[in-house]
C-alpha positions in Angstrom: 3.1 76.8 -40.5 0.1 77.8 -39.2 -1.8 76.9 -36.1 -4.7 74.9 -37.9 -2.4 73.0 -40.1 -0.1 71.9 -37.0 -3.1 71.0 -35.2 -4.3 68.9 -38.3 -0.8 67.2 -38.1 -0.9 66.3 -34.1 -4.3 64.7 -34.8 -3.0 62.7 -37.5 -0.1 61.6 -35.5 -2.5 60.8 -32.6 -4.9 58.8 -35.3 -1.9 56.5 -36.7 -0.6 55.9 -33.1 -4.1 55.1 -31.7 -4.1 52.7 -34.7 -0.6 51.0 -34.9 0.4 51.3 -31.5 4.3 53.1 -30.4 6.2 53.9 -33.6 9.5 51.5 -33.5 11.8 50.8 -36.2 11.3 52.4 -39.4 8.7 54.6 -38.1 10.7 55.6 -35.0 10.2 59.7 -34.6 8.0 59.6 -37.4 5.5 61.5 -35.5 7.9 64.3 -34.4 8.8 64.7 -38.3 4.7 65.3 -39.6 4.3 67.8 -37.0 7.3 69.6 -37.8 6.2 69.4 -41.4 9.3 67.4 -42.6 7.1 64.7 -44.1 4.0 65.5 -46.4 0.7 64.6 -45.9 -2.2 63.7 -48.4 -5.9 64.0 -47.5 -8.0 61.6 -49.7 -11.6 62.1 -49.5 -13.5 59.0 -51.1 -16.4 59.0 -53.3 -17.5 55.4 -53.5 -16.4 52.8 -51.0 -17.2 48.7 -51.9 -17.0 46.1 -49.1 -17.8 41.9 -49.7 -18.6 39.7 -47.3 -16.6 36.3 -46.6 -19.3 34.6 -45.2 -21.2 30.9 -46.6 -23.6 33.6 -47.9 -21.1 35.9 -50.3 -22.7 39.9 -49.8 -21.5 43.3 -51.7 -22.7 46.5 -50.7 -21.9 50.2 -51.9 -22.0 53.4 -50.6 -21.7 56.6 -52.1 -20.5 59.8 -50.2 -22.1 62.9 -50.9 -19.8 65.4 -53.1 -18.6 68.5 -51.4 
């Protein structure tokens, strides 16, 4: 595994744990497996995003990311 791939995997684990908290239950030791390369990771680059409001006055927005 390349150093850059390992760094990306470590960043993915850090982001996951920051958002979802400590790993417990079915997720126990997931971070170690991700960093070791035992888990496949996929990167998804969005092209269009939609958002809908839930207020009394409904709103809608659309955002398009520039293609690479």
